[in-house]
C-alpha positions in Angstrom: -1.4 -4.1 -3.6 -2.8 -6.4 -6.2 -5.9 -4.3 -6.5 -8.1 -4.0 -3.5 -11.8 -4.6 -3.8 -14.5 -2.9 -1.7 -13.8 -4.7 1.5 -13.9 -3.4 5.0 -10.4 -3.2 6.5 -9.2 -5.0 9.6 -9.5 -1.7 11.5 -12.7 -0.6 9.8 -13.1 3.0 8.9 -11.3 4.3 11.9 -7.7 3.3 12.8 -6.1 2.9 16.2 -5.4 6.6 16.3 -9.0 7.6 15.9 -8.4 8.6 12.3 -9.6 7.0 9.1 -8.0 3.5 8.9 -5.2 2.9 6.4 -7.1 0.1 4.6 -10.2 2.3 4.1 -8.0 5.2 2.9 -6.1 2.8 0.5 -9.3 1.5 -1.0 -10.5 5.0 -1.8 -7.2 6.4 -3.1 -6.1 3.3 -5.0 -9.4 3.4 -6.9 -8.8 7.0 -8.1 -7.9 7.3 -11.8 -4.2 6.6 -12.5 -3.2 5.6 -8.9 -3.3 1.8 -9.3 -1.2 2.0 -12.5 1.3 4.4 -11.0 1.7 2.3 -7.8 2.0 -1.0 -9.7 4.5 0.5 -12.1 6.7 1.5 -9.1 6.2 -2.0 -7.6 7.4 -3.6 -10.9 10.2 -1.1 -11.7 11.6 -0.3 -8.3 10.4 -3.1 -6.1 8.3 -0.6 -4.1 5.9 -2.0 -1.5 2.5 -0.5 -2.5 1.3 -0.8 1.0 4.3 1.3 2.3 3.7 3.8 -0.5 0.0 4.2 0.5 1.1 4.3 4.2 3.4 7.2 3.4 0.5 9.0 1.6 -1.9 8.2 4.4 0.4 9.7 7.1 1.0 12.7 4.9 -2.8 13.1 4.4 -2.9 13.6 8.2 -0.3 16.3 7.9 2.5 14.0 9.3 5.8 14.3 7.6 7.8 11.1 8.0 11.5 11.0 8.7 13.9 8.4 7.3 13.7 6.6 10.7 9.9 6.4 10.5 10.1 4.8 7.0 12.8 2.4 8.2 10.6 1.5 11.2 7.7 0.8 8.9 9.8 -1.3 6.6 11.3 -3.3 9.4 7.8 -3.9 10.9 6.4 -5.4 7.7 9.3 -6.7 5.6 9.3 -10.2 7.1 5.5 -10.5 6.5 5.8 -9.1 2.9 8.7 -11.4 2.0 7.3 -14.5 3.7 3.6 -14.2 3.0 2.5 -11.4 0.6 5.2 -11.8 -2.1 4.9 -15.6 -2.3 1.1 -15.3 -2.6 1.5 -12.7 -5.4 4.0 -15.0 -7.1 1.5 -17.9 -7.0 -1.3 -15.7 -8.2 0.7 -14.6 -11.2 1.9 -18.1 -11.9 -1.7 -19.2 -12.2 -2.3 -16.8 -15.1 -0.3 -19.2 -17.4 -0.7 -22.7 -18.5 1.3 -25.1 -16.3 1.7 -28.5 -17.9 -1.7 -30.1 -18.5 -3.3 -27.4 -16.3 -4.6 -24.5 -18.3 -4.9 -21.0 -16.9 -8.6 -21.3 -17.5 -8.8 -24.5 -15.4 -7.1 -22.6 -12.5 -9.3 -19.5 -12.6 -11.2 -20.3 -9.5 -8.0 -21.2 -7.6 -6.4 -17.9 -8.8 -9.4 -16.0 -7.5 -9.1 -17.6 -4.1 -5.4 -16.9 -4.0 -6.0 -13.3 -4.9 -8.5 -13.0 -2.0 -5.9 -14.4 0.4 -3.3 -12.1 -1.0 -5.5 -9.1 -0.3 -6.2 -10.3 3.2 -2.4 -10.6 3.8 -2.1 -7.0 2.5 -4.8 -5.9 5.0 -2.8 -7.5 7.8 0.3 -5.7 6.6 -1.5 -2.4 6.6 -2.9 -3.0 10.1 0.7 -3.3 11.4 1.7 -0.1 9.5 -1.1 1.9 11.0 0.3 1.5 14.5 3.8 2.5 13.4 2.9 5.7 11.6 0.3 7.3 13.8 0.5 6.3 17.4 -2.5 7.6 19.5 -2.2 11.3 19.9 0.1 11.9 17.0 -0.5 15.4 15.6 0.5 16.5 12.1 1.6 20.1 11.5 2.4 20.0 7.8 0.1 20.9 5.0 -1.3 17.5 3.7 -0.3 17.9 0.0 3.2 18.8 1.0 3.5 16.0 3.5 2.2 13.4 1.1 4.7 14.5 -1.6 7.6 14.6 0.9 6.8 11.2 2.4 6.4 9.5 -1.0 9.6 11.1 -2.3 11.5 10.0 0.8 10.3 6.4 0.5 11.0 6.2 -3.2 14.4 7.9 -2.8 15.3 5.2 -0.4 14.7 2.7 -3.2 17.1 4.6 -5.4 14.5 6.3 -7.5 15.2 9.5 -9.3 12.7 12.2 -8.9 9.3 10.6 -9.4 6.3 12.9 -9.7 3.7 11.8 -7.2 1.2 14.3 -8.6 -1.4 11.5 -9.3 -1.2 10.2 -5.8 -1.2 13.6 -4.1 -4.2 14.7 -6.2 -6.1 11.5 -5.3 -5.4 12.0 -1.6 -6.4 15.6 -1.6 -9.6 14.9 -3.5 -10.5 12.2 -1.0 -10.2 14.5 2.0 
């Protein structure tokens, strides 16, 4: 995520499973102290998809412990969208931070703001797709939320080749938001 603002998600406060929607959850958790920096660091260092990371935490917050196949299904569901839409928008937004020929970054500020808004909308669309993958109607979690969040995040990051990465900041933010 490039830093969500206080916008209502595609699914509103409640997702298709009758639980809090992923976008609403992400806005709250991402705004917690240290979470945005931690997530963006993983995005830069490991190529992590912050939306998938928050999806793992969201499922865990509902006591659902994801398996490798669940994460693979989530990745498969959104990878084409992320690669074809979200990543190019992010690249353009970042490019607009610098002077480009006779066009200064200051001259492009309004355009950069609009591109950022479109990038956030693209991330909301990605999260709406992930909501359906993780928590089909009637899914019931049986794992303690803090344990499930930590396990889901570790499983996702392990798939990216990450060494043990403490998810304490994210787990604490999820648990505080419950």
